[in-house]
KEKE-3310 file (N, C-alpha, C; in steps of 0.2 Angstrom, whole numbers, plus 5000, padded with zeros to 4 digits):
npx = (5003:5009:5018:5012:5006:5016:5020:5008:5002:4995:4990:4982:4972:4960:4946:4951:4951:4947:4948:4943:4951:4962:4975:4971:4977:4990:4992:4987:4981:4973:4953:4942:4926:4911:4912:4925:4938:4946:4961:4973:4984:4982:4970:4957:4949:4933:4925:4923:4925:4923:4935:4933:4938:4938:4942:4952:4945:4941:4930:4922:4912:4901:4902:4894:4877:4861:4847:4843:4829:4830:4827:4823:4825:4824:4815:4809:4796:4784:4766:4758:4748:4732:4725:4713:4716:4727:4742:4751:4768:4781:4796:4810:4817:4822:4809:4793:4784:4771:4760:4751:4734:4732:4744:4747:4741:4734:4720:4703:4698:4685:4677:4675:4681:4685:4702:4711:4709:4718:4731:4736:4737:4755:4759:4771:4779:4786:4794:4794:4805:4799:4797:4806:4803:4808:4804:4805:4794:4788:4786:4780:4780:4771:4770:4780:4793:4793:4788:4779:4767:4774:4771:4772:4788:4800:4806:4822:4833:4845:4862:4861:4872:4879:4874:4876:4888:4881:4872:4883:4895:4886:4876:4881:4885:4871:4866:4875:4872:4858:4861:4867:4858:4844:4833:4821:4826:4826:4834:4831:4835:4834:4839:4830:4826:4822:4816:4813:4810:4813:4815:4827:4835:4834:4839:4853:4854:4853:4863:4875:4871:4874:4886:4893:4888:4895:4909:4910:4920:4931:4944:4942:4930:4920:4926:4928:4917:4912:4920:4915:4902:4903:4909:4899:4887:4892:4892:4897:4900:4898:4903:4891:4884:4868:4853:4846:4833:4829:4833:4828:4827:4839:4843:4840:4827:4825:4813:4806:4796:4779:4769:4765:4752:4741:4729:4739:4737:4726:4720:4714:4708:4703:4691:4693:4689:4681:4675:4681:4691:4706:4723:4731:4720:4710:4697:4696:4696:4701:4717:4725)
npy = (4994:5007:5007:5010:5022:5030:5030:5035:5049:5066:5076:5088:5101:5104:5111:5114:5117:5104:5093:5082:5066:5070:5067:5064:5059:5048:5031:5020:5026:5036:5039:5034:5044:5052:5057:5055:5041:5025:5019:5006:5013:5025:5038:5047:5062:5062:5073:5089:5100:5105:5100:5091:5087:5075:5069:5057:5055:5057:5068:5076:5089:5095:5111:5115:5111:5102:5100:5086:5075:5069:5057:5063:5076:5093:5104:5119:5119:5125:5127:5121:5113:5108:5093:5079:5073:5079:5090:5095:5099:5110:5108:5112:5105:5092:5083:5084:5084:5076:5081:5075:5073:5068:5070:5084:5091:5092:5093:5087:5084:5086:5077:5084:5097:5113:5114:5125:5134:5128:5127:5136:5139:5143:5147:5144:5132:5124:5109:5091:5079:5062:5051:5044:5034:5023:5024:5039:5045:5058:5060:5071:5079:5089:5087:5090:5096:5114:5114:5122:5134:5148:5163:5180:5189:5185:5175:5168:5160:5148:5140:5122:5116:5124:5126:5118:5126:5140:5136:5132:5126:5117:5126:5138:5148:5154:5157:5169:5178:5179:5186:5197:5204:5204:5197:5185:5168:5156:5142:5130:5114:5110:5122:5133:5150:5157:5174:5185:5201:5218:5229:5235:5226:5213:5215:5216:5204:5196:5201:5196:5182:5180:5181:5171:5161:5165:5162:5151:5141:5144:5144:5146:5155:5158:5165:5177:5183:5184:5196:5205:5205:5212:5224:5230:5231:5236:5231:5219:5202:5186:5170:5157:5142:5135:5134:5119:5118:5124:5118:5115:5124:5123:5110:5091:5089:5079:5071:5059:5057:5054:5041:5026:5020:5022:5025:5029:5042:5046:5053:5049:5040:5024:5020:5010:4992:4990:5004:5013:5028:5027:5031:5047:5050:5058:5057:5059:5073:5091:5093:5105)
npz = (5000:5004:4994:4984:4986:4986:4973:4968:4958:4958:4944:4943:4950:4963:4957:4944:4927:4916:4901:4888:4888:4894:4906:4925:4935:4941:4946:4959:4971:4969:4964:4951:4946:4942:4927:4925:4921:4923:4915:4912:4925:4926:4926:4917:4911:4904:4899:4895:4910:4926:4938:4953:4967:4979:4993:4990:4978:4961:4951:4938:4933:4922:4911:4905:4903:4901:4912:4920:4926:4941:4953:4970:4968:4972:4965:4954:4946:4933:4928:4917:4912:4914:4920:4923:4934:4941:4938:4925:4925:4918:4918:4915:4908:4895:4899:4906:4920:4931:4943:4955:4959:4975:4979:4980:4990:5005:5006:5003:4988:4978:4965:4949:4955:4951:4949:4946:4957:4966:4960:4946:4927:4922:4934:4947:4956:4971:4972:4974:4968:4966:4958:4945:4931:4920:4907:4907:4914:4925:4941:4954:4971:4982:4995:5009:5018:5016:5003:4991:4982:4971:4975:4969:4967:4957:4944:4936:4924:4927:4921:4923:4927:4934:4945:4958:4961:4963:4974:4985:4997:5008:5005:5007:4998:4994:5006:5010:4997:5001:5015:5012:5002:5008:5003:4999:4993:4983:4975:4963:4959:4946:4939:4939:4946:4959:4964:4978:4984:4987:4972:4967:4975:4972:4959:4962:4968:4957:4948:4955:4955:4941:4941:4948:4939:4927:4932:4938:4936:4942:4955:4972:4972:4982:4993:4984:4981:4991:4995:4983:4986:4999:4995:4985:4993:5005:5017:5031:5028:5033:5031:5030:5034:5027:5037:5044:5045:5032:5022:5012:5002:4995:4992:4993:5003:5019:5017:5009:4998:4993:5002:4992:4993:4985:4971:4957:4948:4952:4962:4973:4988:4992:5005:5020:5023:5034:5034:5040:5036:5027:5035:5032:5022:5009:5013:5026:5028:5027:5032:5037)
capx = (5000:5015:5022:5006:5003:5023:5020:5003:5003:4990:4991:4979:4971:4954:4941:4953:4945:4947:4946:4942:4958:4966:4978:4971:4981:4993:4993:4979:4978:4964:4948:4937:4921:4907:4916:4932:4937:4952:4965:4977:4984:4979:4962:4957:4943:4930:4922:4925:4921:4927:4937:4929:4943:4933:4946:4955:4938:4939:4925:4921:4907:4901:4902:4885:4872:4854:4843:4840:4827:4833:4823:4824:4829:4819:4814:4804:4791:4779:4761:4758:4742:4729:4724:4709:4720:4732:4743:4756:4772:4788:4802:4816:4820:4816:4804:4788:4782:4765:4758:4744:4730:4734:4750:4747:4737:4730:4714:4700:4697:4679:4677:4673:4682:4689:4708:4713:4707:4724:4737:4734:4742:4758:4759:4775:4778:4792:4791:4801:4804:4798:4799:4807:4802:4812:4802:4807:4788:4791:4781:4783:4775:4771:4769:4787:4796:4795:4785:4774:4766:4777:4769:4775:4795:4803:4810:4827:4836:4854:4864:4860:4878:4882:4869:4880:4892:4877:4872:4889:4896:4880:4871:4884:4885:4863:4867:4879:4867:4853:4861:4869:4853:4839:4828:4820:4829:4826:4839:4828:4841:4831:4840:4826:4828:4814:4818:4807:4811:4815:4818:4836:4840:4833:4846:4859:4856:4853:4869:4878:4870:4877:4894:4895:4887:4901:4915:4909:4925:4937:4944:4941:4924:4918:4930:4930:4909:4910:4921:4911:4896:4904:4910:4893:4883:4894:4891:4900:4896:4900:4900:4889:4879:4861:4851:4843:4825:4829:4836:4822:4829:4845:4845:4834:4825:4824:4806:4807:4791:4773:4766:4762:4747:4735:4731:4744:4736:4719:4719:4707:4709:4696:4691:4695:4682:4678:4670:4685:4695:4713:4727:4732:4715:4706:4692:4696:4695:4707:4723:4728)
capy = (4999:5013:5008:5012:5030:5034:5030:5039:5057:5069:5081:5094:5104:5105:5115:5116:5116:5098:5092:5075:5063:5075:5063:5067:5056:5042:5025:5017:5029:5039:5033:5037:5044:5054:5062:5050:5034:5022:5015:5004:5015:5032:5042:5052:5066:5061:5078:5096:5102:5109:5096:5091:5082:5074:5065:5054:5053:5062:5068:5082:5092:5099:5117:5118:5105:5101:5097:5078:5075:5063:5055:5066:5082:5098:5108:5123:5119:5130:5124:5121:5110:5105:5088:5078:5070:5084:5095:5094:5105:5110:5106:5115:5099:5089:5080:5086:5081:5077:5083:5071:5077:5067:5073:5091:5093:5086:5093:5082:5085:5081:5076:5090:5103:5117:5113:5133:5136:5126:5128:5138:5140:5148:5147:5142:5130:5122:5102:5086:5074:5056:5044:5044:5029:5021:5030:5047:5048:5061:5061:5078:5080:5095:5085:5090:5105:5119:5115:5125:5137:5154:5170:5187:5188:5183:5168:5168:5154:5147:5134:5117:5113:5129:5125:5115:5133:5143:5134:5134:5122:5118:5133:5145:5153:5157:5160:5174:5182:5182:5191:5204:5208:5204:5195:5176:5166:5147:5139:5123:5109:5111:5129:5140:5152:5163:5178:5190:5208:5225:5229:5234:5221:5209:5217:5216:5196:5193:5202:5190:5175:5180:5183:5166:5156:5166:5162:5145:5136:5148:5143:5152:5158:5160:5172:5181:5182:5190:5204:5208:5209:5217:5231:5232:5234:5241:5227:5216:5196:5181:5165:5153:5138:5133:5130:5111:5119:5128:5114:5114:5131:5121:5102:5089:5087:5072:5070:5053:5058:5050:5035:5024:5015:5025:5026:5034:5048:5046:5057:5046:5033:5020:5019:5002:4988:4992:5009:5020:5030:5027:5037:5052:5049:5066:5058:5063:5080:5095:5093:5111)
capz = (4999:5004:4989:4978:4987:4984:4964:4964:4957:4954:4940:4943:4956:4964:4952:4937:4921:4912:4896:4889:4888:4900:4912:4928:4941:4941:4951:4961:4976:4967:4962:4946:4947:4937:4922:4923:4921:4924:4910:4917:4933:4926:4928:4914:4911:4899:4897:4897:4915:4933:4942:4960:4970:4985:4996:4984:4972:4955:4947:4933:4932:4915:4912:4903:4903:4902:4916:4919:4932:4947:4961:4977:4968:4972:4958:4953:4941:4929:4928:4909:4908:4919:4919:4926:4938:4943:4934:4923:4924:4915:4923:4913:4905:4891:4902:4909:4928:4934:4950:4955:4965:4981:4981:4980:4996:5011:5005:5000:4983:4976:4958:4948:4959:4948:4950:4945:4964:4969:4954:4939:4922:4923:4940:4950:4964:4974:4972:4974:4963:4970:4955:4936:4928:4914:4902:4908:4917:4931:4947:4960:4976:4986:5004:5012:5020:5010:4997:4989:4977:4974:4974:4970:4963:4949:4940:4932:4923:4928:4917:4926:4928:4939:4953:4962:4964:4966:4981:4987:5001:5011:5004:5009:4994:4995:5012:5007:4993:5005:5019:5007:4999:5012:4998:5000:4988:4982:4969:4961:4956:4939:4937:4939:4954:4961:4970:4980:4987:4984:4965:4968:4979:4966:4954:4965:4968:4949:4946:4959:4952:4934:4942:4948:4935:4922:4938:4943:4935:4945:4961:4977:4971:4989:4996:4978:4981:4998:4995:4980:4988:5003:4990:4982:4999:5013:5023:5033:5027:5036:5026:5035:5031:5027:5043:5044:5043:5028:5018:5003:4996:4990:4991:4993:5011:5021:5016:5003:4994:4997:5002:4986:4993:4981:4964:4953:4948:4955:4969:4978:4992:4996:5013:5021:5022:5040:5033:5042:5032:5028:5037:5026:5016:5008:5016:5033:5027:5027:5038:5037)
cpx = (5005:5018:5019:5007:5010:5023:5015:5004:4997:4991:4987:4976:4963:4950:4946:4948:4949:4945:4946:4950:4964:4968:4976:4976:4984:4993:4987:4978:4972:4960:4943:4930:4916:4911:4923:4932:4945:4955:4971:4978:4984:4973:4964:4950:4939:4924:4926:4921:4926:4927:4935:4935:4939:4938:4952:4949:4939:4932:4925:4914:4905:4901:4897:4881:4864:4851:4841:4836:4828:4828:4827:4826:4823:4820:4808:4801:4785:4772:4761:4751:4740:4723:4717:4710:4725:4734:4750:4763:4779:4793:4811:4821:4817:4810:4798:4787:4774:4764:4752:4740:4731:4740:4753:4745:4735:4722:4710:4696:4690:4679:4673:4676:4686:4697:4713:4713:4715:4730:4735:4739:4746:4760:4765:4775:4785:4791:4797:4799:4804:4798:4801:4805:4808:4811:4802:4800:4791:4786:4783:4776:4775:4769:4776:4788:4797:4792:4779:4772:4770:4773:4773:4784:4794:4807:4816:4830:4843:4855:4864:4866:4881:4876:4873:4886:4889:4874:4878:4889:4891:4876:4875:4883:4876:4864:4870:4875:4861:4855:4864:4863:4845:4834:4827:4823:4830:4828:4834:4836:4839:4835:4836:4827:4823:4817:4813:4809:4812:4817:4825:4839:4839:4839:4852:4861:4856:4861:4875:4878:4874:4884:4895:4892:4895:4908:4915:4917:4931:4938:4944:4935:4921:4919:4929:4921:4908:4914:4919:4906:4897:4906:4903:4887:4885:4894:4897:4896:4900:4898:4898:4886:4872:4858:4847:4837:4824:4832:4835:4825:4835:4846:4838:4833:4825:4817:4808:4801:4784:4773:4764:4758:4740:4735:4736:4742:4729:4716:4714:4709:4704:4697:4693:4689:4679:4674:4675:4690:4702:4717:4729:4726:4713:4701:4691:4696:4703:4711:4728:4728)
cpy = (5006:5012:5011:5020:5031:5035:5035:5049:5060:5075:5089:5096:5106:5111:5119:5114:5110:5098:5084:5071:5066:5069:5067:5066:5050:5036:5024:5019:5033:5036:5038:5039:5049:5058:5060:5043:5033:5018:5012:5008:5021:5033:5047:5055:5062:5065:5083:5098:5104:5101:5097:5086:5081:5067:5062:5052:5059:5062:5074:5084:5097:5105:5119:5112:5106:5099:5091:5076:5067:5064:5058:5074:5086:5103:5114:5122:5124:5126:5126:5119:5107:5099:5085:5075:5074:5089:5093:5101:5104:5111:5109:5110:5098:5085:5084:5082:5080:5077:5080:5074:5076:5068:5081:5095:5090:5086:5088:5085:5082:5083:5082:5097:5108:5118:5119:5133:5133:5129:5131:5139:5144:5150:5143:5137:5125:5115:5099:5080:5066:5050:5048:5039:5027:5022:5035:5048:5051:5063:5066:5077:5087:5093:5086:5096:5109:5120:5118:5130:5144:5159:5176:5184:5187:5178:5171:5161:5154:5142:5129:5114:5117:5130:5123:5123:5138:5141:5136:5127:5123:5123:5139:5151:5158:5160:5168:5180:5184:5187:5198:5208:5208:5201:5188:5175:5157:5145:5131:5120:5110:5118:5133:5143:5157:5167:5184:5195:5214:5224:5229:5230:5215:5209:5213:5208:5194:5194:5198:5184:5174:5179:5176:5160:5159:5163:5156:5140:5140:5145:5151:5157:5161:5165:5178:5185:5187:5196:5208:5212:5214:5225:5232:5234:5237:5237:5221:5209:5192:5174:5160:5147:5137:5132:5124:5113:5123:5125:5114:5119:5128:5115:5100:5089:5080:5068:5064:5053:5053:5043:5031:5020:5018:5025:5031:5040:5051:5052:5056:5039:5030:5019:5011:4999:4988:5000:5014:5022:5029:5032:5040:5053:5054:5063:5060:5069:5085:5093:5100:5113)
cpz = (5000:4998:4982:4979:4985:4976:4964:4964:4956:4949:4939:4948:4957:4960:4946:4933:4917:4905:4893:4884:4891:4904:4919:4935:4938:4946:4954:4968:4975:4964:4957:4948:4943:4933:4922:4923:4919:4918:4913:4924:4930:4924:4923:4912:4904:4895:4900:4904:4920:4936:4948:4962:4977:4990:4990:4978:4967:4951:4942:4934:4926:4915:4909:4903:4904:4908:4915:4925:4936:4953:4966:4975:4969:4970:4959:4946:4938:4928:4921:4906:4914:4916:4924:4932:4943:4938:4931:4922:4921:4920:4920:4911:4899:4892:4907:4916:4929:4941:4951:4961:4972:4983:4982:4985:5001:5010:5003:4994:4978:4968:4957:4950:4952:4951:4949:4952:4967:4964:4946:4934:4924:4930:4942:4956:4964:4974:4973:4971:4966:4966:4947:4935:4923:4908:4903:4911:4923:4935:4950:4965:4980:4993:5005:5014:5017:5003:4994:4984:4979:4972:4975:4966:4958:4947:4935:4931:4925:4924:4925:4930:4933:4945:4959:4967:4966:4972:4985:4992:5008:5011:5006:5004:4995:5001:5012:5003:4998:5010:5017:5004:5003:5008:5000:4992:4987:4976:4967:4958:4948:4936:4936:4947:4955:4967:4971:4986:4985:4978:4966:4972:4974:4960:4957:4965:4961:4947:4949:4956:4945:4934:4943:4944:4929:4925:4941:4942:4938:4952:4966:4976:4976:4990:4989:4980:4987:4997:4989:4982:4996:5000:4989:4989:5005:5016:5025:5032:5029:5030:5031:5031:5032:5034:5041:5041:5034:5023:5010:5000:4993:4990:4993:5001:5013:5019:5009:4998:4998:4997:4996:4987:4991:4975:4960:4951:4949:4958:4974:4983:4994:5003:5014:5022:5028:5039:5035:5036:5034:5031:5030:5019:5016:5012:5024:5034:5028:5034:5039:5045)
residu = (MET:THR:GLU:ALA:LYS:GLU:LYS:SER:THR:LEU:HIS:VAL:LYS:ASP:HIS:ASP:VAL:VAL:VAL:PRO:GLY:GLU:VAL:LEU:ALA:GLU:GLY:MET:GLU:TYR:LEU:PRO:SER:GLN:GLY:THR:TYR:ARG:LYS:GLU:ASP:LYS:ILE:TYR:ALA:ASN:GLN:THR:GLY:LEU:LEU:ILE:LEU:GLU:GLY:LYS:VAL:LEU:LYS:THR:ILE:PRO:LEU:ALA:SER:VAL:TYR:LEU:PRO:LYS:LYS:TYR:ASP:VAL:ILE:ILE:GLY:LYS:VAL:ILE:ASP:ILE:LEU:MET:THR:GLY:TRP:ARG:LEU:ASP:THR:ASN:SER:PRO:TYR:SER:ALA:VAL:LEU:PRO:LEU:LYS:ASP:ALA:THR:PHE:ASP:TYR:ILE:LYS:LYS:GLY:THR:ASP:LEU:THR:ALA:TYR:PHE:ASN:LEU:ASP:GLU:TYR:VAL:VAL:CYS:LYS:ILE:PHE:GLN:VAL:THR:SER:GLN:ASN:LEU:VAL:ASP:VAL:SER:MET:LYS:GLY:PRO:GLY:LEU:ARG:LYS:LEU:GLN:GLY:GLY:ARG:ILE:ILE:LYS:VAL:ASN:ALA:ALA:LYS:VAL:PRO:ARG:LEU:ILE:GLY:LYS:ARG:GLY:SER:MET:VAL:MET:MET:ILE:LYS:SER:ALA:THR:ASP:ILE:GLN:LEU:ILE:VAL:GLY:GLN:ASN:GLY:LEU:VAL:TRP:LEU:ASN:GLY:GLU:PRO:GLU:LYS:GLU:MET:LEU:ALA:ILE:GLU:ALA:ILE:ARG:LYS:ILE:GLU:ARG:GLU:ALA:HIS:VAL:PRO:GLY:LEU:THR:GLU:ARG:MET:LYS:LYS:TRP:LEU:GLU:GLN:LYS:THR:GLY:LYS:LYS:ILE:GLU:ILE:GLN:GLU:MET:PRO:GLU:GLU:GLU:SER:TYR:ASP:HIS:ARG:PRO:SER:ARG:TYR:ASN:GLY:PRO:ARG:ARG:ASP:GLY:PRO:ARG:HIS:GLY:GLY:GLN:HIS:GLU:PRO:ARG:ARG:ASP:GLY:ARG:PRO:ARG:ARG:ASN:SER:PRO:PHE:ARG:GLY:SER:ARG:ARG)
# end
């Protein structure tokens, strides 16, 4: 093991920009991960991207990419259609998602109810992906901490590949922007960002977001953004992590999706055979 470590060599630094075929490391001490591969005793990059070094594990994040839905991602979706059994959402990806009635609210929704009373066309919601099938059919839920309809504010788009840098380590970048601008800010993992505050402060936050997006590949981004925000606002800013109760603003919560004990998109749960309603059934009435 000692001999292997002595022969192992790392040829790049954390957050370096690498290109396909570039040798990242030699020896067996380092391990390949996403965006890298091993050939004999060398690790190569297989895409142009930002190198992330996590201990001895090497991976790359592409500099530009299209968002692909993943289970447990917290995203911002736009209502684009109202179905008999729920709502269809634009996920800022090649695949739309369905928000079923039973996963949208704890209210009992009667047959024939005007669903626009809950979510109307062109409205935005924060939701969580709980299912992605092999055919890329996506189901989302509004039942979880912080998942809700967004009211007011504005939506901007960022490159999905830059979302991890915009969020920062444990939400540190998001917290800095919030502290500097005093606005509400939610970053969806699908590259949609919601901002709500005074117009001039919203514009400053957007300027900061665009700067992060442009410079995501440059090392020391957090410290540079701290100094930049301090110069812009004249405020002393501390680098801090996102509180656990606000985790929905930047990463998946611990909520693992709704129970799958009802019909897929029907929004109705049948009572038990003894006539009593099932737990969490809409027959129990509103749980607000």
